[in-house]
C-alpha positions as a Markdown table, in Angstrom:
| # | Residue | x | y | z |
|---|---|---|---|---|
| 1 | Unk | 118.0 | 106.9 | 106.1 |
| 2 | Unk | 115.6 | 109.6 | 104.9 |
| 3 | Unk | 111.9 | 109.3 | 104.7 |
| 4 | Unk | 110.1 | 111.6 | 101.4 |
| 5 | Unk | 106.4 | 111.8 | 101.8 |
| 6 | Unk | 105.0 | 112.8 | 98.4 |
| 7 | Unk | 101.4 | 113.7 | 97.6 |
| 8 | Unk | 99.5 | 111.4 | 95.2 |
| 9 | Unk | 97.0 | 111.3 | 93.1 |
| 10 | Unk | 94.6 | 110.3 | 95.9 |
| 11 | Unk | 97.1 | 109.2 | 98.4 |
| 12 | Unk | 100.4 | 109.6 | 100.4 |
| 13 | Unk | 103.5 | 108.1 | 98.9 |
| 14 | Unk | 105.9 | 107.0 | 100.9 |
| 15 | Unk | 109.9 | 107.0 | 99.3 |
| 16 | Unk | 112.6 | 106.0 | 101.4 |
| 17 | Unk | 116.1 | 107.3 | 100.6 |
| 18 | Unk | 119.4 | 105.5 | 101.4 |
| 19 | Unk | 123.0 | 106.0 | 99.8 |
| 20 | Unk | 123.0 | 102.8 | 98.1 |
| 21 | Unk | 119.3 | 102.9 | 96.9 |
| 22 | Unk | 115.7 | 104.2 | 96.9 |
| 23 | Unk | 112.3 | 101.9 | 98.5 |
| 24 | Unk | 108.8 | 102.6 | 97.3 |
| 25 | Unk | 106.6 | 101.8 | 100.2 |
| 26 | Unk | 103.6 | 101.0 | 98.0 |
| 27 | Unk | 103.2 | 100.6 | 94.4 |
| 28 | Unk | 101.1 | 104.1 | 93.9 |
| 29 | Unk | 98.4 | 104.7 | 91.6 |
| 30 | Unk | 99.5 | 104.4 | 87.7 |
| 31 | Unk | 98.8 | 108.4 | 87.4 |
| 32 | Unk | 101.8 | 108.9 | 90.4 |
| 33 | Unk | 104.7 | 107.4 | 88.0 |
| 34 | Unk | 105.4 | 110.6 | 86.3 |
| 35 | Unk | 105.3 | 112.7 | 89.7 |
| 36 | Unk | 107.7 | 109.8 | 91.6 |
| 37 | Unk | 110.1 | 109.7 | 88.7 |
| 38 | Unk | 110.4 | 113.3 | 88.5 |
| 39 | Unk | 111.0 | 113.6 | 92.1 |
| 40 | Unk | 113.7 | 110.8 | 92.0 |
| 41 | Unk | 115.4 | 112.5 | 88.9 |
| 42 | Unk | 114.7 | 116.7 | 89.7 |
| 43 | Unk | 114.6 | 117.0 | 93.5 |
| 44 | Unk | 117.4 | 114.1 | 94.8 |
| 45 | Unk | 119.2 | 114.1 | 91.8 |
| 46 | Unk | 119.4 | 110.5 | 90.9 |
| 47 | Unk | 118.8 | 108.5 | 88.4 |
| 48 | Unk | 116.0 | 106.3 | 88.1 |
| 49 | Unk | 117.8 | 103.2 | 88.5 |
| 50 | Unk | 118.5 | 104.1 | 92.0 |
| 51 | Unk | 115.0 | 102.9 | 92.6 |
| 52 | Unk | 115.5 | 99.2 | 93.8 |
| 53 | Unk | 112.4 | 98.0 | 95.1 |
| 54 | Unk | 108.7 | 98.7 | 95.0 |
| 55 | Unk | 106.2 | 97.0 | 97.6 |
| 56 | Unk | 102.8 | 96.3 | 96.8 |
| 57 | Unk | 101.0 | 96.3 | 100.2 |
| 58 | Unk | 97.7 | 95.1 | 98.7 |
| 59 | Unk | 96.4 | 95.2 | 95.2 |
| 60 | Unk | 93.9 | 98.2 | 95.0 |
| 61 | Unk | 94.4 | 100.9 | 92.6 |
| 62 | Unk | 96.5 | 102.8 | 94.8 |
| 63 | Unk | 98.8 | 100.6 | 95.8 |
| 64 | Unk | 99.7 | 98.4 | 92.7 |
| 65 | Unk | 98.6 | 100.7 | 89.8 |
| 66 | Unk | 101.8 | 102.1 | 89.4 |
| 67 | Unk | 104.2 | 98.8 | 90.4 |
| 68 | Unk | 104.5 | 97.8 | 86.4 |
| 69 | Unk | 105.3 | 100.7 | 85.4 |
| 70 | Unk | 107.9 | 101.6 | 87.3 |
| 71 | Unk | 109.7 | 98.8 | 87.0 |
| 72 | Unk | 109.6 | 99.3 | 83.4 |
| 73 | Unk | 111.2 | 102.6 | 83.6 |
| 74 | Unk | 113.6 | 102.0 | 86.5 |
| 75 | Unk | 114.5 | 98.4 | 86.4 |
| 76 | Unk | 113.4 | 98.0 | 90.0 |
| 77 | Unk | 111.8 | 94.9 | 91.5 |
| 78 | Unk | 108.7 | 94.3 | 92.7 |
| 79 | Unk | 107.5 | 92.8 | 96.2 |
| 80 | Unk | 104.1 | 91.7 | 97.6 |
| 81 | Unk | 102.7 | 89.2 | 100.2 |
| 82 | Unk | 102.1 | 85.6 | 98.5 |
| 83 | Unk | 98.0 | 86.0 | 98.1 |
| 84 | Unk | 98.3 | 89.3 | 96.3 |
| 85 | Unk | 98.5 | 88.3 | 92.5 |
| 86 | Unk | 95.6 | 85.7 | 93.0 |
| 87 | Unk | 93.5 | 88.8 | 94.7 |
| 88 | Unk | 91.8 | 89.8 | 91.1 |
| 89 | Unk | 91.5 | 86.3 | 89.9 |
| 90 | Unk | 87.8 | 84.7 | 88.4 |
| 91 | Unk | 84.9 | 86.5 | 87.0 |
| 92 | Unk | 84.1 | 87.6 | 90.7 |
| 93 | Unk | 87.5 | 89.3 | 90.7 |
| 94 | Unk | 87.2 | 91.3 | 87.6 |
| 95 | Unk | 84.1 | 92.7 | 88.9 |
| 96 | Unk | 86.0 | 93.7 | 92.0 |
| 97 | Unk | 88.8 | 95.2 | 89.7 |
| 98 | Unk | 86.7 | 97.3 | 87.9 |
| 99 | Unk | 84.8 | 98.5 | 90.8 |
| 100 | Unk | 88.2 | 99.3 | 92.6 |
| 101 | Unk | 89.0 | 101.6 | 89.7 |
| 102 | Unk | 85.5 | 103.2 | 89.6 |
| 103 | Unk | 86.0 | 103.6 | 93.6 |
| 104 | Unk | 89.4 | 105.3 | 92.8 |
| 105 | Unk | 88.0 | 108.0 | 90.2 |
| 106 | Unk | 85.0 | 108.4 | 93.1 |
| 107 | Unk | 87.4 | 109.3 | 95.6 |
| 108 | Unk | 89.5 | 111.6 | 93.2 |
| 109 | Unk | 85.9 | 113.4 | 92.5 |
| 110 | Unk | 85.2 | 113.8 | 96.1 |
| 111 | Unk | 88.7 | 115.7 | 96.5 |
| 112 | Unk | 88.8 | 117.6 | 93.6 |
| 113 | Unk | 91.2 | 115.7 | 91.6 |
| 114 | Unk | 90.5 | 115.2 | 87.9 |
| 115 | Unk | 90.4 | 112.3 | 85.8 |
| 116 | Unk | 93.5 | 110.5 | 85.1 |
| 117 | Unk | 94.6 | 107.6 | 83.8 |
| 118 | Unk | 94.9 | 104.9 | 86.2 |
| 119 | Unk | 94.0 | 101.6 | 84.8 |
| 120 | Unk | 96.2 | 98.8 | 85.7 |
| 121 | Unk | 96.8 | 95.0 | 85.0 |
| 122 | Unk | 94.5 | 93.1 | 87.6 |
| 123 | Unk | 97.4 | 90.3 | 87.9 |
| 124 | Unk | 100.8 | 91.3 | 89.6 |
| 125 | Unk | 104.1 | 89.8 | 88.5 |
| 126 | Unk | 106.2 | 90.2 | 91.4 |
| 127 | Unk | 110.0 | 89.5 | 91.4 |
| 128 | Unk | 109.8 | 88.5 | 95.6 |
| 129 | Unk | 106.7 | 87.3 | 97.6 |
| 130 | Unk | 107.4 | 88.2 | 101.2 |
| 131 | Unk | 105.7 | 86.9 | 104.1 |
| 132 | Unk | 105.4 | 87.9 | 107.3 |
| 133 | Unk | 108.3 | 88.7 | 109.7 |
| 134 | Unk | 111.0 | 88.8 | 106.4 |
| 135 | Unk | 113.1 | 91.4 | 105.8 |
| 136 | Unk | 113.0 | 93.2 | 102.6 |
| 137 | Unk | 115.4 | 92.5 | 99.7 |
| 138 | Unk | 118.4 | 95.1 | 99.7 |
| 139 | Unk | 116.9 | 96.9 | 102.9 |
| 140 | Unk | 116.8 | 94.0 | 105.6 |
| 141 | Unk | 116.3 | 97.5 | 108.2 |
| 142 | Unk | 112.6 | 97.1 | 107.2 |
| 143 | Unk | 110.5 | 93.8 | 108.1 |
| 144 | Unk | 107.3 | 93.2 | 106.3 |
| 145 | Unk | 104.2 | 92.6 | 109.1 |
| 146 | Unk | 101.2 | 90.8 | 107.8 |
| 147 | Unk | 98.5 | 92.7 | 108.6 |
| 148 | Unk | 95.2 | 91.1 | 106.4 |
| 149 | Unk | 91.6 | 92.2 | 107.1 |
| 150 | Unk | 91.1 | 95.3 | 104.7 |
| 151 | Unk | 91.9 | 92.3 | 102.0 |
| 152 | Unk | 93.4 | 88.8 | 102.3 |
| 153 | Unk | 96.9 | 89.7 | 101.8 |
| 154 | Unk | 97.5 | 93.6 | 103.4 |
| 155 | Unk | 101.5 | 94.1 | 104.6 |
| 156 | Unk | 102.6 | 96.8 | 106.6 |
| 157 | Unk | 106.1 | 97.7 | 107.1 |
| 158 | Unk | 108.1 | 98.4 | 110.1 |
| 159 | Unk | 111.3 | 99.9 | 110.6 |
| 160 | Unk | 112.2 | 98.7 | 114.2 |
| 161 | Unk | 115.5 | 101.1 | 114.4 |
| 162 | Unk | 113.7 | 104.2 | 113.9 |
| 163 | Unk | 109.9 | 103.2 | 115.4 |
| 164 | Unk | 108.2 | 103.8 | 112.2 |
| 165 | Unk | 105.7 | 101.6 | 110.4 |
| 166 | Unk | 103.6 | 102.1 | 107.6 |
| 167 | Unk | 100.1 | 100.3 | 107.5 |
| 168 | Unk | 98.8 | 101.7 | 104.3 |
| 169 | Unk | 94.8 | 101.5 | 104.8 |
| 170 | Unk | 94.7 | 99.0 | 108.0 |
| 171 | Unk | 92.8 | 102.8 | 109.5 |
| 172 | Unk | 91.3 | 105.8 | 107.1 |
| 173 | Unk | 89.9 | 109.2 | 108.2 |
| 174 | Unk | 86.3 | 109.6 | 107.6 |
| 175 | Unk | 84.7 | 113.5 | 108.9 |
| 176 | Unk | 87.8 | 113.3 | 111.4 |
| 177 | Unk | 87.8 | 110.9 | 113.0 |
| 178 | Unk | 90.1 | 107.5 | 112.2 |
| 179 | Unk | 87.9 | 104.8 | 111.2 |
| 180 | Unk | 87.8 | 101.0 | 109.3 |
| 181 | Unk | 88.6 | 101.2 | 105.9 |
| 182 | Unk | 86.0 | 99.8 | 102.9 |
| 183 | Unk | 86.3 | 97.0 | 102.4 |
| 184 | Unk | 86.8 | 95.1 | 105.3 |
| 185 | Unk | 86.7 | 91.6 | 104.0 |
| 186 | Unk | 88.0 | 89.7 | 107.0 |
| 187 | Unk | 86.6 | 91.4 | 110.2 |
| 188 | Unk | 88.6 | 89.2 | 112.4 |
| 189 | Unk | 91.5 | 89.1 | 111.0 |
| 190 | Unk | 91.6 | 93.1 | 110.9 |
| 191 | Unk | 90.9 | 93.2 | 114.4 |
| 192 | Unk | 93.7 | 91.4 | 115.2 |
| 193 | Unk | 95.9 | 93.3 | 112.5 |
| 194 | Unk | 94.9 | 96.3 | 114.6 |
| 195 | Unk | 95.9 | 94.3 | 117.5 |
| 196 | Unk | 98.9 | 93.9 | 116.4 |
| 197 | Unk | 99.7 | 97.6 | 115.8 |
| 198 | Unk | 99.2 | 98.3 | 119.6 |
| 199 | Unk | 101.7 | 95.6 | 120.5 |
| 200 | Unk | 104.4 | 98.1 | 118.6 |
| 201 | Unk | 104.0 | 100.3 | 121.6 |
| 202 | Unk | 103.2 | 103.9 | 120.0 |
| 203 | Unk | 105.3 | 104.0 | 117.0 |
| 204 | Unk | 105.0 | 106.3 | 114.5 |
| 205 | Unk | 102.8 | 105.2 | 112.2 |
| 206 | Unk | 102.2 | 106.4 | 108.5 |
| 207 | Unk | 98.9 | 105.8 | 106.3 |
| 208 | Unk | 98.2 | 106.0 | 102.7 |
| 209 | Unk | 95.5 | 108.6 | 103.5 |
| 210 | Unk | 95.9 | 109.8 | 107.2 |
| 211 | Unk | 98.9 | 112.0 | 108.1 |
| 212 | Unk | 101.8 | 110.6 | 110.3 |
| 213 | Unk | 100.8 | 110.1 | 114.0 |
| 214 | Unk | 101.4 | 108.2 | 116.9 |
| 215 | Unk | 98.3 | 106.1 | 117.5 |
| 216 | Unk | 97.4 | 105.3 | 121.0 |
| 217 | Unk | 95.8 | 102.2 | 122.7 |
| 218 | Unk | 92.4 | 104.1 | 123.1 |
| 219 | Unk | 92.8 | 104.9 | 119.1 |
| 220 | Unk | 93.0 | 101.7 | 118.0 |
| 221 | Unk | 90.1 | 100.6 | 120.6 |
| 222 | Unk | 87.6 | 103.0 | 118.9 |
| 223 | Unk | 88.3 | 102.0 | 115.6 |
| 224 | Unk | 87.9 | 98.5 | 116.4 |
| 225 | Unk | 84.4 | 99.2 | 118.1 |
| 226 | Unk | 83.6 | 100.8 | 114.7 |
| 227 | Unk | 84.9 | 97.4 | 112.5 |
| 228 | Unk | 82.0 | 95.4 | 111.2 |
| 229 | Unk | 81.6 | 91.9 | 112.7 |
| 230 | Unk | 80.2 | 90.4 | 109.1 |
| 231 | Unk | 82.5 | 91.4 | 105.8 |
| 232 | Unk | 81.8 | 94.5 | 104.4 |
| 233 | Unk | 83.1 | 94.4 | 101.0 |
| 234 | Unk | 81.8 | 94.9 | 97.2 |
| 235 | Unk | 79.9 | 91.1 | 96.7 |
| 236 | Unk | 78.2 | 91.5 | 100.6 |
| 237 | Unk | 76.8 | 94.9 | 99.5 |
| 238 | Unk | 75.8 | 94.0 | 96.3 |
| 239 | Unk | 74.2 | 90.7 | 97.8 |
| 240 | Unk | 72.4 | 92.9 | 100.5 |
| 241 | Unk | 70.8 | 95.2 | 98.1 |
| 242 | Unk | 69.4 | 92.5 | 95.9 |
| 243 | Unk | 68.1 | 90.5 | 99.0 |
| 244 | Unk | 66.6 | 93.8 | 99.7 |
| 245 | Unk | 65.2 | 95.0 | 96.5 |
| 246 | Unk | 63.5 | 91.1 | 96.5 |
| 247 | Unk | 61.8 | 92.0 | 100.2 |
| 248 | Unk | 64.3 | 89.0 | 101.5 |
| 249 | Unk | 65.7 | 91.0 | 104.6 |
């Protein structure tokens, strides 16, 4: 196994190379599809059809946005948690999807990236749904860990043999400090997910928005201390702003 880390539109891209095929540990932005394809064909000298599986850890634009297009051009299959396809359901879901696309552009602007095409379908059409502790199709040395909190369907991917784990947005880096992501939709589940990461006993951790590092108990304790006790997401933030405007706080 060889793990390649690529620079994505606003996030790290983790591509795992085996002789029998390639595994993408997250679905990227829609804007990342061409660069992933070029890396496979130009740097690895492999056909696109060697991409066998794309895991969508959760439905945000920088984790799900490229999945359908990657499947279209390579024939790969897509895996996610059973709750992921329903994340943006309903009217509020459509609003959240638009908001998340807008937030992605905002982050891109903050890091000096130009606007690119990142629009993607709000409903995922997976080939596999994977729950806690299942192994990945065609890559059984990788195990799914259900680590919700950021959303209700977050997945982390654990490679026990090499003691490496990809946790997507479980932790982010702001002002040189490790902090919880935005949103945290389920605070209690989020804290439990961090404790589950702690139970892995200091593996090498790969993140979507932080350089790889070993997280010690003190790091995790610090992030938990900063985690909200109530949901912190678009809906609750909008409701709080309306209440403040009406003087109801």
